[in-house]
C-alpha positions as CSV (number, residue, x, y, z in Angstrom):
1,X,-7.0,31.5,19.3
2,X,-8.5,28.5,17.5
3,X,-7.6,25.1,18.9
4,X,-7.7,21.9,16.9
5,X,-7.6,18.9,19.2
6,X,-6.7,16.0,16.9
7,X,-7.1,12.3,17.9
8,X,-4.5,10.3,16.1
9,X,-4.8,6.5,15.3
10,X,-8.5,6.3,14.3
11,X,-8.8,2.8,12.9
12,X,-6.0,1.3,15.0
13,X,-8.5,-1.0,16.9
14,X,-12.2,-1.0,17.5
15,X,-11.5,0.1,21.1
16,X,-9.4,3.0,20.0
17,X,-12.2,4.0,17.6
18,X,-14.8,3.9,20.4
19,X,-12.7,6.1,22.6
20,X,-12.1,8.7,19.8
21,X,-15.8,8.8,19.0
22,X,-16.6,9.5,22.7
23,X,-13.9,12.1,22.9
24,X,-15.4,13.9,19.8
25,X,-19.0,13.6,20.9
26,X,-18.6,14.2,24.6
27,X,-15.2,15.9,24.9
28,X,-13.0,18.6,23.4
29,X,-11.6,16.5,20.5
30,X,-12.5,18.2,17.2
31,X,-10.6,16.3,14.6
32,X,-9.2,12.8,14.0
33,X,-6.9,11.1,11.5
34,X,-7.5,7.6,10.2
35,X,-5.0,4.7,9.7
36,X,-6.1,2.9,6.6
37,X,-4.3,-0.5,7.1
38,X,-5.1,-1.5,10.7
39,X,-7.5,-4.0,12.3
40,X,-10.0,-1.2,13.2
41,X,-10.0,0.5,9.8
42,X,-13.1,-1.2,8.5
43,X,-15.0,-0.3,11.6
44,X,-13.8,3.4,11.4
45,X,-14.8,3.7,7.8
46,X,-18.3,2.3,8.6
47,X,-18.6,5.0,11.3
48,X,-17.6,7.7,8.8
49,X,-19.9,6.4,6.1
50,X,-22.9,6.6,8.5
51,X,-22.1,10.2,9.1
52,X,-21.5,9.9,12.8
53,X,-18.3,11.8,12.2
54,X,-18.2,14.4,9.5
55,X,-14.7,14.0,8.2
56,X,-11.3,12.5,9.0
57,X,-7.7,13.3,8.2
58,X,-5.5,10.5,6.9
59,X,-2.8,9.3,9.3
60,X,-0.4,8.3,6.6
61,X,1.4,5.2,7.7
62,X,4.7,3.7,6.5
63,X,5.8,2.0,9.7
64,X,3.1,-0.5,10.7
65,X,1.0,-3.1,8.9
66,X,1.0,-3.7,5.2
67,X,0.9,-1.1,2.4
68,X,-2.2,-0.4,0.4
69,X,-0.1,-0.7,-2.8
70,X,1.2,-4.0,-3.9
71,X,4.4,-4.5,-1.9
72,X,6.2,-5.1,-5.2
73,X,5.4,-1.5,-6.1
74,X,7.0,0.0,-3.0
75,X,10.1,-2.2,-2.4
76,X,12.1,0.5,-0.5
77,X,9.3,0.7,2.2
78,X,8.8,-3.0,3.0
79,X,10.6,-6.0,4.4
80,X,10.9,-9.4,2.9
81,X,7.4,-10.4,4.0
82,X,5.9,-7.3,2.3
83,X,5.2,-5.5,5.6
84,X,6.3,-2.0,6.4
85,X,9.6,-1.7,8.1
86,X,9.8,-0.3,11.6
87,X,10.4,3.5,11.9
88,X,14.1,3.3,12.7
89,X,14.8,0.9,9.9
90,X,12.7,2.9,7.4
91,X,14.3,6.2,8.2
92,X,17.9,4.9,8.3
93,X,17.7,3.2,4.9
94,X,17.5,4.4,1.3
95,X,14.0,5.7,0.5
96,X,12.4,6.1,-3.0
97,X,10.4,9.3,-3.1
98,X,8.2,8.1,-5.9
99,X,7.3,5.0,-3.9
100,X,6.4,7.1,-0.9
101,X,4.2,9.3,-3.1
102,X,2.5,6.3,-4.6
103,X,1.7,4.8,-1.2
104,X,0.5,8.1,0.3
105,X,-1.8,8.7,-2.7
106,X,-3.2,5.2,-2.4
107,X,-4.0,5.7,1.2
108,X,-5.8,9.0,0.6
109,X,-7.7,7.6,-2.4
110,X,-8.8,4.5,-0.3
111,X,-10.5,6.9,2.1
112,X,-12.0,9.1,-0.6
113,X,-13.2,6.0,-2.5
114,X,-15.2,5.0,0.6
115,X,-17.2,8.3,0.2
116,X,-15.4,9.9,3.2
117,X,-14.4,13.6,3.2
118,X,-10.7,14.0,4.0
119,X,-9.9,17.0,6.1
120,X,-6.1,16.9,6.3
121,X,-2.9,14.8,6.3
122,X,-0.5,13.9,9.0
123,X,1.9,10.9,9.5
124,X,2.2,8.0,11.9
125,X,5.3,8.3,14.0
126,X,6.0,11.8,12.4
127,X,7.9,10.2,9.6
128,X,7.6,13.4,7.5
129,X,10.6,14.7,9.5
130,X,12.5,12.8,6.8
131,X,13.2,15.1,3.8
132,X,12.3,12.5,1.2
133,X,9.0,11.7,2.9
134,X,8.2,15.4,3.5
135,X,8.7,16.1,-0.2
136,X,6.4,13.3,-1.2
137,X,3.8,14.5,1.4
138,X,4.0,18.0,0.0
139,X,3.3,16.7,-3.5
140,X,0.3,14.7,-2.4
141,X,-1.0,17.6,-0.3
142,X,-0.8,19.9,-3.3
143,X,-2.4,17.3,-5.7
144,X,-5.3,16.7,-3.2
145,X,-5.7,20.3,-2.0
146,X,-5.3,19.3,1.7
147,X,-3.8,20.9,4.8
148,X,-0.9,19.2,6.5
149,X,0.3,19.0,10.2
150,X,3.6,20.9,10.6
151,X,5.8,19.8,13.4
152,X,8.1,22.8,13.8
153,X,8.6,26.3,12.5
154,X,11.0,25.3,9.7
155,X,8.5,22.7,8.4
156,X,5.7,25.2,8.8
157,X,7.5,27.8,6.7
158,X,8.2,25.2,4.0
159,X,4.6,24.2,3.8
160,X,3.5,27.8,3.6
161,X,5.9,28.6,0.8
162,X,4.5,25.6,-1.1
163,X,0.9,27.0,-0.6
164,X,-0.1,24.1,1.8
165,X,-2.3,25.3,4.7
166,X,-1.0,24.3,8.2
167,X,-1.7,25.5,11.8
168,X,0.5,28.2,13.3
169,X,1.6,26.1,16.2
170,X,1.8,22.4,17.0
171,X,2.1,20.6,20.3
172,X,2.9,16.9,20.3
173,X,4.1,16.6,23.9
174,X,0.8,15.7,25.6
175,X,1.6,12.0,25.6
176,X,2.6,9.3,28.1
177,X,3.8,10.6,31.4
178,X,3.0,14.1,30.4
179,X,-0.7,13.5,30.3
180,X,-2.7,15.4,33.0
181,X,-5.2,18.1,33.2
182,X,-2.5,20.5,34.4
183,X,-0.2,19.7,31.5
184,X,-3.1,20.1,29.0
185,X,-3.7,23.6,30.3
186,X,0.1,24.3,30.3
187,X,0.7,23.2,26.7
188,X,-2.4,25.0,25.4
189,X,-1.4,28.2,27.3
190,X,2.0,28.1,25.6
191,X,0.3,28.1,22.2
192,X,-1.9,31.0,23.3
193,X,1.1,32.9,24.6
194,X,2.9,32.4,21.3
195,X,0.3,34.5,19.5
196,X,-0.7,31.7,17.2
197,X,-4.0,32.1,15.4
198,X,-4.5,28.4,15.1
199,X,-2.9,25.7,17.3
200,X,-3.1,21.9,17.0
201,X,-2.8,19.6,20.0
202,X,-2.1,16.0,19.2
203,X,-3.9,13.4,21.4
204,X,-4.4,9.6,21.5
205,X,-7.6,8.8,23.3
206,X,-9.0,5.3,23.2
207,X,-10.4,2.3,25.1
208,X,-8.0,-0.4,25.8
209,X,-9.5,-3.5,24.2
210,X,-7.7,-6.8,23.9
211,X,-6.5,-6.1,20.3
212,X,-4.7,-2.9,21.6
213,X,-3.2,-4.7,24.6
214,X,-1.7,-7.3,22.2
215,X,-0.3,-4.7,19.7
216,X,0.7,-1.6,21.7
217,X,2.4,-0.6,24.9
218,X,0.2,2.6,24.9
219,X,-3.0,1.2,26.4
220,X,-4.4,2.5,29.7
221,X,-2.8,5.8,29.0
222,X,-5.3,6.3,26.2
223,X,-8.1,5.9,28.7
224,X,-6.4,8.5,30.9
225,X,-6.3,10.9,28.0
226,X,-10.0,10.2,27.2
227,X,-11.0,11.0,30.8
228,X,-9.3,14.3,30.7
229,X,-10.5,15.3,27.3
230,X,-14.1,14.5,28.3
231,X,-13.9,16.2,31.7
232,X,-16.2,19.2,31.7
233,X,-13.5,21.2,33.6
234,X,-11.3,21.0,30.5
235,X,-13.9,22.6,28.2
236,X,-14.7,25.2,30.9
237,X,-11.1,26.2,31.2
238,X,-10.8,26.7,27.4
239,X,-14.0,28.8,27.5
240,X,-12.5,30.9,30.3
241,X,-9.3,31.5,28.3
242,X,-11.3,32.6,25.2
243,X,-10.0,29.7,23.2
244,X,-12.4,28.4,20.5
245,X,-12.4,24.8,19.5
246,X,-11.9,24.3,15.7
247,X,-11.0,21.8,13.1
248,X,-8.8,21.7,10.0
249,X,-11.4,23.2,7.6
250,X,-11.3,26.4,9.8
251,X,-7.8,27.0,8.4
252,X,-9.4,28.4,5.3
253,X,-10.5,31.5,7.1
254,X,-7.3,32.1,9.0
255,X,-4.2,33.0,7.0
256,X,-0.8,31.9,8.6
257,X,0.0,33.9,11.7
């Protein structure tokens, strides 16, 4: 089995960026996805332009910060201040699919315009569980020729029918109180036992800087994730199981399982 270990939230803060870079250079993280509208975005893009990391996915965001588009162009996505609505408010209200497509394309193009190779697409807070957002994401993925993170089997089959590459198995449970070396092994073993050819494990490593502590409740937990992902015992266990670390471009050589 190939295992993609993706670090979400690249660009959230400079401390998160530093943790993700360490997890990719010294640990088992093989992939990351960038938030384009956060305090650490500029720092993350500078890292990517210098070639320290080869590529990034885009962590398409509709629930935090301001849109890349003019807020007047995406009125169903923003509040009266022109900021994105919170997740619950966004998903419970009326959504305009064309506005979602417009904003998603703007976020992808912002990264590409910086000269950065985009590897895949996923969404912050998994908002593509919403049917309108998923349809917009599918359209953007097809236009841009990019793989997409699928969250469950029904979404996976829909992506495959639309010709959009996606891993065979996704685990988003290694988070919060679930984070330990034992749970990492258990969740990856479940993917292995499923017979998946390619599995993605979602992670959130980072360093808890002051910006993060002011903006998020998920702070020291990111440092705990980082320690486990960089523990040589984690890599050794994967080797012993015959699991190979991979990234999204590796999907090209592995048809859906």
